[in-house]
C-alpha positions in Angstrom: 128.6 79.4 107.0 131.0 82.5 106.3 131.3 82.2 110.6 132.5 78.6 110.5 135.4 79.7 108.0 137.6 81.6 110.3 141.3 80.9 109.7 140.2 77.9 107.3 141.2 78.0 103.3 138.9 78.2 100.7 140.0 77.9 96.9 138.0 80.0 93.9 138.3 79.7 90.5 137.1 81.9 88.4 138.2 85.8 89.5 135.7 87.7 87.7 132.8 89.6 89.2 131.4 87.2 91.3 134.4 85.4 92.5 136.3 88.9 93.6 133.2 89.8 95.3 133.4 86.5 97.3 137.4 87.2 98.1 136.7 90.2 99.1 134.2 89.0 101.9 136.0 86.1 102.9 139.2 87.9 103.3 137.7 90.7 105.4 136.5 87.9 107.6 139.5 86.3 108.4 139.4 83.5 105.7 142.3 82.2 103.7 141.5 82.4 99.7 143.4 81.0 97.4 142.3 82.0 94.0 143.0 80.9 90.8 141.6 82.2 87.0 142.8 81.5 83.5 142.9 85.1 82.2 146.4 87.0 83.6 144.5 90.0 84.0 142.1 89.0 86.5 144.6 87.2 88.1 146.5 90.4 88.5 143.3 92.2 89.7 143.2 90.3 92.4 146.7 90.3 93.5 145.6 94.4 93.8 143.5 93.4 97.0 146.3 91.0 98.5 144.3 87.9 97.1 146.4 85.2 97.3 146.6 83.5 93.8 148.3 80.1 92.8 147.2 77.5 90.4 144.8 75.3 92.0 146.1 72.0 90.4 149.2 72.6 92.2 147.5 73.0 95.7 146.7 70.7 98.5 143.2 70.2 98.2 143.5 68.0 101.7 143.9 71.8 103.3 140.8 73.3 101.4 137.3 73.6 103.6 135.3 74.6 100.1 135.9 75.2 96.7 133.4 78.3 95.1 133.6 78.0 91.5 131.7 80.1 88.8 128.7 78.5 87.4 129.9 78.7 84.0 132.6 76.4 84.7 131.7 72.2 84.7 132.0 70.1 87.5 130.2 67.2 86.3 128.9 67.2 82.5 130.1 67.1 79.5 133.5 67.1 81.2 134.2 68.0 84.8 136.8 71.2 84.9 140.5 69.6 86.5 140.5 71.5 89.1 136.7 70.3 90.0 137.4 66.6 89.7 140.5 67.5 92.2 138.5 68.8 94.5 136.0 66.0 94.6 138.9 63.5 94.7 139.6 65.3 98.3 136.1 65.3 99.9 136.3 69.2 99.1 132.7 70.4 98.9 132.0 72.4 95.3 129.5 75.3 96.2 128.3 78.7 94.7 128.8 82.2 95.6 125.0 82.0 96.2 124.9 78.8 98.3 127.6 80.5 100.5 125.9 84.2 101.3 122.4 82.0 101.6 123.8 80.3 104.4 125.3 83.2 105.9 122.4 85.2 105.8 119.6 83.4 106.9 117.6 86.7 108.3 116.2 87.6 104.9 113.3 86.2 103.2 114.6 84.8 99.7 112.7 84.3 96.6 114.0 82.7 93.4 113.2 82.4 89.9 114.4 79.8 87.4 113.5 78.8 83.8 114.3 78.7 80.5 113.3 82.0 79.3 111.5 84.7 81.0 113.7 84.9 84.3 115.6 88.1 84.3 111.9 90.1 83.4 110.3 87.9 86.3 113.2 88.7 88.5 113.5 92.5 87.6 109.3 92.7 88.0 109.5 91.1 91.3 112.0 93.6 92.6 110.7 96.4 91.0 107.2 95.5 92.8 108.5 95.5 96.4 111.0 98.4 95.8 108.1 100.5 94.7 106.2 99.6 98.2 108.9 100.1 100.2 109.7 96.9 101.3 113.5 96.2 101.8 115.0 94.2 98.9 118.2 93.1 96.7 118.1 91.8 93.4 120.9 89.3 92.0 122.0 85.7 91.0 122.1 85.3 87.4 120.9 88.6 86.9 124.5 89.9 87.0 124.8 91.9 90.4 127.2 89.3 92.7 125.6 88.5 95.7 128.2 89.4 98.1 128.0 92.9 96.5 124.5 92.9 97.9 123.5 95.2 101.0 122.7 92.5 104.0 118.5 93.0 104.7 117.1 91.8 108.0 114.0 90.0 108.7 111.7 92.1 106.7 113.7 92.2 103.6 113.3 90.2 100.6 116.3 88.8 98.3 115.6 88.6 94.7 117.6 86.1 93.0 117.3 84.6 89.4 118.9 81.5 89.2 120.4 79.6 86.2 120.6 75.8 86.1 123.9 76.8 87.0 123.5 78.0 89.8 121.0 75.5 91.2 122.6 72.8 91.0 125.6 74.5 92.9 123.4 75.7 95.3 122.0 72.5 96.8 120.8 73.6 100.1 119.1 77.1 99.6 115.3 77.1 101.1 113.5 80.0 99.0 110.5 81.1 100.7 108.9 81.6 96.8 110.4 79.3 94.1 108.8 80.2 91.0 109.5 78.0 87.9 108.4 79.4 84.4 109.1 77.1 81.7 111.4 74.2 80.8 112.5 73.6 77.1 115.7 72.4 75.8 119.0 74.4 76.6 122.3 74.0 78.2 121.7 70.1 77.5 125.4 68.7 77.5 125.8 70.7 81.0 123.5 68.7 82.5 123.8 65.4 80.2 120.9 66.0 78.3 116.8 66.8 78.8 116.1 64.6 82.0 119.4 66.2 83.7 118.1 69.6 83.0 114.7 69.0 83.8 115.9 67.7 87.7 117.8 70.2 88.0 115.3 73.2 87.6 113.0 71.1 89.7 115.7 71.4 92.4 114.3 74.9 93.1 111.7 73.6 95.0 113.9 71.7 97.2 113.8 72.3 101.1 116.3 70.3 103.1 115.6 72.7 106.1 111.8 72.0 106.6 110.9 75.7 106.1 107.6 76.1 104.8 108.2 77.8 101.5 105.7 78.5 98.5 105.8 77.1 95.2 104.8 78.7 92.0 104.6 76.7 88.7 103.4 77.8 85.4 101.8 74.7 84.1 102.0 75.8 80.7 104.2 73.5 79.2 104.3 69.4 79.7 107.8 69.4 81.8 106.5 71.7 84.4 103.3 70.6 84.2 104.6 66.9 85.5 106.7 68.8 88.0 103.8 70.6 89.5 101.7 67.2 89.7 104.8 65.7 91.4 105.5 68.4 93.6 101.5 67.9 94.8 102.9 64.3 95.9 105.6 65.4 97.9 104.5 68.6 99.4 101.5 70.0 101.1 99.5 71.0 98.0 98.2 74.2 99.5 102.3 75.3 99.1 101.8 74.6 95.2 100.1 77.5 93.1 99.8 76.4 89.6 99.6 79.6 87.0 99.3 79.7 83.7 99.4 82.2 80.5 97.3 79.8 78.4 95.3 77.1 80.5 92.6 77.5 83.5 94.2 76.5 86.3 92.7 76.6 90.2 95.1 79.5 90.8 96.2 82.6 88.6 95.7 82.6 84.9 95.0 84.5 81.8 92.2 84.1 79.8 92.7 84.1 75.7 92.3 87.8 75.6 94.6 88.6 77.9 92.7 88.8 81.1 94.7 88.1 84.5 92.0 86.0 86.4 92.6 85.4 90.1 90.6 81.7 90.7 92.2 80.9 93.8 88.7 80.3 95.5 87.2 78.9 92.1 85.7 82.5 91.7 87.3 83.5 88.4 87.6 87.1 89.9 89.0 89.5 86.8 91.7 91.5 88.1 93.3 93.5 85.2 93.5 93.6 81.2 97.4 92.7 80.2 96.4 93.8 76.9 96.7 97.8 78.1 100.4 97.5 79.0 102.7 99.4 76.9 105.9 98.2 78.9 105.2 94.7 78.6 104.3 93.6 75.3 103.1 90.0 74.2 101.7 86.7 75.4 105.1 85.7 76.7 104.7 88.5 79.2 101.8 87.3 80.5 103.5 84.2 81.9 105.8 86.4 83.9 103.3 88.6 85.2 100.8 85.9 86.2 103.8 84.4 88.1 105.0 87.6 89.9 101.3 88.6 91.0 100.9 85.0 92.4 104.2 85.7 94.1 103.2 89.2 95.4 100.1 88.4 96.8 102.3 86.1 99.0 103.9 88.7 100.5 100.8 90.6 101.7 100.6 93.2 99.0 97.3 94.6 98.1 95.6 93.7 94.1 96.3 97.7 93.5 99.6 98.4 94.5 101.0 94.9 92.9 99.1 96.6 89.5 100.1 99.7 89.8 104.1 98.8 90.3 103.3 96.8 87.3 101.9 99.6 85.0 105.4 101.5 86.0 107.7 98.9 85.3 110.6 99.4 82.3 111.4 97.0 80.3 114.8 95.3 80.5 117.8 96.3 78.3 118.2 94.0 75.3 114.9 92.2 75.6 112.3 93.1 73.3 114.0 97.0 74.1 112.2 99.2 71.7 115.5 100.8 70.5 113.7 104.0 68.5 112.3 104.7 64.7 113.8 106.5 62.0 112.3 107.0 58.9 109.1 104.8 59.2 111.6 101.7 60.7 111.5 100.3 63.9 114.3 99.1 65.6 113.9 96.2 68.6 116.8 95.0 70.2 116.2 91.3 71.7 119.6 90.3 72.1 118.9 88.6 75.1 116.8 86.0 72.8 119.7 83.4 72.9 117.1 80.6 72.5 114.4 79.7 69.8 111.7 79.9 72.4 112.9 83.5 73.3 112.5 84.6 69.7 109.5 82.8 69.4 107.8 85.6 71.8 109.2 88.3 70.3 107.9 87.3 66.5 104.7 86.5 68.0 104.3 90.3 69.5 105.0 92.0 66.4 104.6 92.1 62.9 106.5 93.2 59.2 109.9 91.7 60.8 113.1 91.8 59.3 114.8 89.4 61.3 118.2 89.3 62.1 119.7 85.7 63.8 122.9 84.0 64.2 125.7 83.5 66.5 127.0 80.3 68.1 124.3 77.9 67.4 122.5 76.2 70.5 120.7 72.7 70.7 118.1 72.6 68.5 118.9 75.3 66.5 115.6 77.8 64.7 113.4 74.0 64.2 111.0 75.3 66.8 110.8 78.6 64.4 110.5 77.2 61.3 106.3 77.0 61.3 106.5 80.3 62.0 108.6 81.2 59.0 106.0 81.4 56.8 103.3 82.8 58.4 103.4 86.2 56.9 105.2 88.2 60.0 108.5 87.9 58.8 109.1 89.8 55.6 113.1 88.8 55.5 115.8 87.3 57.3 119.5 88.5 57.7 122.1 85.7 58.9 124.8 86.4 61.0 127.8 84.7 63.1 129.5 81.2 62.9 125.8 79.4 62.0 125.6 81.7 59.3 125.3 78.6 56.5 122.9 76.4 58.9 120.4 79.0 59.4 120.5 80.1 56.1 119.9 76.6 54.4 117.0 76.5 57.4 115.7 79.7 55.7 116.6 80.5 51.8 113.7 78.3 50.8 110.7 79.7 52.4 111.9 83.5 52.9 114.1 86.1 51.5 117.4 85.4 53.1 120.5 86.7 52.9 124.6 86.1 54.4 125.8 89.2 56.1 128.0 87.6 58.5 128.5 90.5 60.5 126.0 92.9 62.4 126.8 95.9 60.9 125.9 94.4 57.0 122.8 93.2 58.5 121.3 96.1 60.1 122.2 98.4 57.1 121.1 95.8 54.6 117.6 95.5 56.5 117.0 99.0 56.9 117.8 99.7 53.0 115.2 97.1 52.1 112.7 98.0 54.7 112.7 101.5 53.4 112.4 100.0 49.6 109.4 97.9 50.8 108.0 100.7 52.6 107.9 102.9 49.6 106.5 100.4 47.4 103.7 99.7 50.3 105.0 96.2 50.7 104.7 96.8 54.8 103.5 99.1 57.1 105.5 99.7 59.7 108.4 97.5 59.3 110.3 96.6 62.7 114.4 95.5 62.1 114.7 93.0 65.0 117.6 91.6 66.4 116.5 88.7 68.0 119.5 86.1 67.3 118.5 82.5 68.8 122.1 81.9 69.3 124.9 82.9 72.0 126.9 85.8 71.4 130.5 84.3 72.3 131.3 83.8 68.6 131.9 87.8 67.7 130.7 89.3 71.2 131.6 89.0 74.8 128.3 89.1 76.0 124.4 89.0 74.6 124.8 92.9 76.0 127.6 93.8 74.0 125.9 92.2 71.2 122.9 94.5 71.8 124.9 97.7 72.2 126.6 97.5 69.0 123.0 96.8 67.4 121.9 100.2 69.3 124.7 102.2 67.9 124.1 101.0 64.5 121.2 102.3 64.8 122.4 106.0 66.1 124.7 105.3 63.3 121.9 105.6 60.5 120.0 108.0 61.7 122.8 110.3 61.8 124.1 109.3 58.1 120.8 108.8 56.5 118.8 112.1 58.3 119.6 114.2 55.2 119.4 112.0 52.5 116.1 111.0 53.6 114.6 114.3 54.6 
């Protein structure tokens, strides 16, 4: 596509990492770029590389070929951004950087991963396996690396893209060679006009407008994905649709209740590997990620042994049930990436004696999904922070000892002191301070990464402060 944009005008809304990467590439290729961002510091960075910066509300959109917007900017629901509205009124296509990239570099193969939870781990694991086996590959998309900062791969290479619902709806013509859907639970509903809209966008990852013969891998563990798989079997050749499951027997790849990975593609129920032996990918939530990855990697031609060996050497992602360390018998787990209740459920399921830190900017549904777990004995105390402090405190106070802390530092210190006290009294054996917020971070932090980094710094602070006092 880029080759067809020579001397034409492309507008870019949002000049963060992604917008700047697109702007640099287009300018290098002889495209006239006009960029805009509400943040003055980002506009100044664009001017440094001689990108034309103009308020897009004031330009003549009849001269614009494309509008590329950052995924977080709404163009339909709940209310379209004024610039997106202007573009549509002038018939200007609105796309993502990923759409532009894939349409411009068609030689390589593409693997797309989506789902409400588990996308990042699955994406990183696929990339790790390919890299470990010397297959040319690059990772990007919602993973945090702008696609136009990636190397150009040839026909033997794989781009591995984590795809958010925002990116999928802005990339209508991408044909993935391997498409993976992990799960669907309520999230970003206002952006997609409700649950039905959200489900419809997720399903678009399987759309192949060019007629490319791709593979569809669907984890059929929830009713939404199960329904999508049934629809795919009607719409596309059944041979291209592979069901996987971490909780159900399927004619694909599945995991037994005791953690054995099974290949049932030929009806043989062949046992592959005991997932419980993995120390790097703990918990049943990771079984779903692994079974989807295994199915995808088999389609690349890799042997079972190579796939399993690579899974064993994978290092856990930062901020996703990450073991920060243990001090004075108290373990600290950073799960800051758990920004919705479903993600938190996975964390709670995988541990005991939990001193749970929750809160931030509330998402749809709050922690309603987690209420059955509040009284099952795994969680010992709850420490609430952030904008939704009052709501989450009221949700938990009648079930568990709960504390309003507002700030993360107060929550961590209070959790540590009470964990030490309970440990000495024999009320717990291996207390875990778990930051698993079930919320967005934007009330107090720029990102979930910054929130997680603060949690880690507090662990180091506590170690230094109490080292002598606790012996």
